[in-house]
C-alpha positions in Angstrom: 0.0 0.0 0.0 1.4 3.4 -1.0 1.9 6.1 1.6 -0.3 9.1 0.9 -0.6 12.1 3.1 -1.2 15.8 2.7 2.0 17.8 1.7 3.8 14.7 0.4 5.3 15.0 -3.1 7.4 11.8 -3.3 8.2 8.7 -1.2 11.1 6.3 -1.6 12.8 3.7 0.5 16.4 3.0 1.2 18.4 0.7 3.4 21.1 2.0 5.7 23.8 -0.5 6.7 25.5 0.4 10.0 27.6 -1.5 12.5 24.5 -2.3 14.7 22.7 -3.7 11.7 20.5 -2.6 8.8 17.6 -0.1 9.0 14.9 0.4 6.4 14.4 4.2 5.8 11.3 5.7 4.4 12.2 9.0 2.7 9.4 11.5 2.4 9.7 14.6 0.2 7.4 17.4 1.2 6.7 21.0 0.1 6.6 22.0 3.8 9.4 24.1 5.4 11.1 21.9 8.0 13.2 24.6 9.7 11.2 25.8 12.7 12.8 29.3 12.3 11.5 29.8 8.8 8.6 32.3 8.8 6.4 29.8 6.8 7.1 26.9 9.1 3.8 25.1 9.9 4.4 23.1 13.1 0.9 21.4 13.0 1.3 20.3 9.4 4.8 18.9 10.1 3.7 17.1 13.2 0.7 15.6 11.3 3.0 14.4 8.5 5.3 12.8 11.0 2.4 11.1 12.8 1.1 9.7 9.5 4.5 8.5 8.4 5.0 6.8 11.8 1.7 5.0 11.5 2.5 3.9 8.0 5.9 2.5 9.1 4.4 0.7 12.1 1.8 -1.0 9.9 3.9 -1.7 6.8 7.6 -2.0 7.6 9.1 -5.0 9.4 12.2 -4.7 11.5 14.2 -1.6 12.3 12.9 1.5 10.5 13.5 5.2 10.3 11.8 8.1 8.6 13.6 10.9 6.8 11.7 14.1 5.9 13.2 16.1 3.0 11.9 19.5 2.1 11.7 20.5 -1.5 11.5 24.2 -0.6 14.4 26.7 -0.9 15.7 28.5 2.1 15.6 25.8 4.6 19.0 26.5 6.1 
């Protein structure tokens, strides 16, 4: 089942291999600003996106998992 949520433009998956083991990573691209100091940062929208992604991972990914949010907006840093 594909992950769909408001403010999501693209989702991909990767595997990180570290000394403690492997971790599946769900990479979520979003049009939201992720820098809390940016004037257009929307804390509620970011928190809702994180919650939706966490629920998706709990239901659809087995083993160790992580979520990475990537903003497609300019001026993040």
